[in-house]
N, C-alpha and C positions, 0 to 999 in steps of 0.2 A: 545673421545680421543681429546686431544688438541695439539697445537704446542709445548708446554712445554714437554709433555710426549714423543712426537716424537724426540725431541732433546736428551732427556735422553736415549731413545732406541738406537738412532744413536751413542751416546757416549759409551754405553755399548757394542755395536757391535764392535766399533773401539778398545776398550780395549781388548775384547776377541781376535780380530784378531792380535793385538800386542803380546798378551800372546802366541798365537799359533805360531807366527813367532819366538819368543824367544825360545819356546819349541823345534821347529824344528832345530834351530841353536844349542842348547845345545845337542840335540840327536846326532848330527854329531861329537861331541867331542870324541876323543879316550878315551876308558875306560868307557864311559857312554852309547853311542850307543842308540839303540832303547829299552833298558831295563828300561828306566825311568818309575816309577809307573805312571799310568794314561794315558799312551801313547799307550796302546795296547787294542784293536786291531787297526791296521792302517786303516785309513778311507779316502774316497774321498767323497766330498759333492758337489752336483750339484743343480742348480736352473734353471728352465725353464718350459714352457708349463703349467704354473699355479701350479707347484709342486716343492717341494724340495726332492731330492733323495740322500740318504746316503748309501754308499756301504762300508761294513766293512769286512776285510779279517779275517776269523775265521776258518782256516784249521783244520780239525780233530774234530770240535765241532758239535754235533748233535743239532737238533732243540729243543730237550728236555732239553738241557744244556745251552740254551741262553735265556735271558730275555730282552725285550725292553720296555722302559718307556719314556713318553713324559710329560714334565711339565715345564711351564714357559719359553718356547722357547729353552729348553735344551733336547736333546735326549740322554738317557742313555742306553748303551749296557753293559750288565753284564752277566757273565757266567763262565763256567769252562771247561777246557780241560783236559782229562785224560792223565796221563803220558804215554810215549811210553813204550812198553813191553820189555825193555831191562835191567831189574834190575840186572841180573846176568852178564852183560857185563861191560867192562871197557870203560868209556866214555873219548874220547880224545878231543872232541870239542863239546861244547853245546852252540848254538846260539839261540835256541828257548826253552823257559821255558814253561812247562805245569803248570796247576793250575788255580786259580781263576783270573778273570780279570774284570775291570770296566772302562768304558770310557764315559765321559760326553762330548757331542758334541754340541757346541752352533750353532744354526741354523742361516743362513744368512738372512732369511725373517721370518716375522710373519706367523705362520701356524695356521690353524683352528684345535684346539685341540679337538673339538667335532666331526669333520668330520671323516669318515672312513679312517684309515691308513692301509697300506698293508705292511707286512714284509715277505720276502721269503728267504730261505736258500738253495742255490744250488752251488755245486762244491766248497765249502769252502768260499763262498761269501754271506754275509747277506746283503740284499737290502731292505731298508725301504723307502716307498713312502708316502709323506705327502702333503696334499692340502694346498696351500698358502691361507691365509685368504683374502677375497676380500677387496679391498680398500673401505673404507667408507668415504663419504663426511663429512667434518666438520660441526659443528652446529653453526648457528648464534644465538647470544643471544642479545635480545633488552635491551637497557639501559634505565631505567626510572629515573626520579628525585625523590629524597627523601623520 
């Protein structure tokens, strides 16, 4: 890994953060709210103690109906929620949609994709723990003439 790659990684992270801020702003707009595609489930992302922890709110979803993948520094949470059993009722307010969902979450640090990752689902919260990749020293390259 070289300084050039680090700069690009830093730039990609900044662009993802700007896109996330824009998404959060748009979600607050009347008529759009949190129903924008790609913004469910709602997540919190933490970094500390040598790991990244992602917590996703997935109420009503069983562990058999959720899938978690990690690739290229992006954590993908995909699944489906069964609709509520009120099909013979008149619905007066519907703020929570059932069905399939997919959320791609850019991670704030480079994680070790080969290390063991742990995902647990408890009380409607999916928690994924990923080890941060240890910092590797740069490599010095001798320059020779001609």
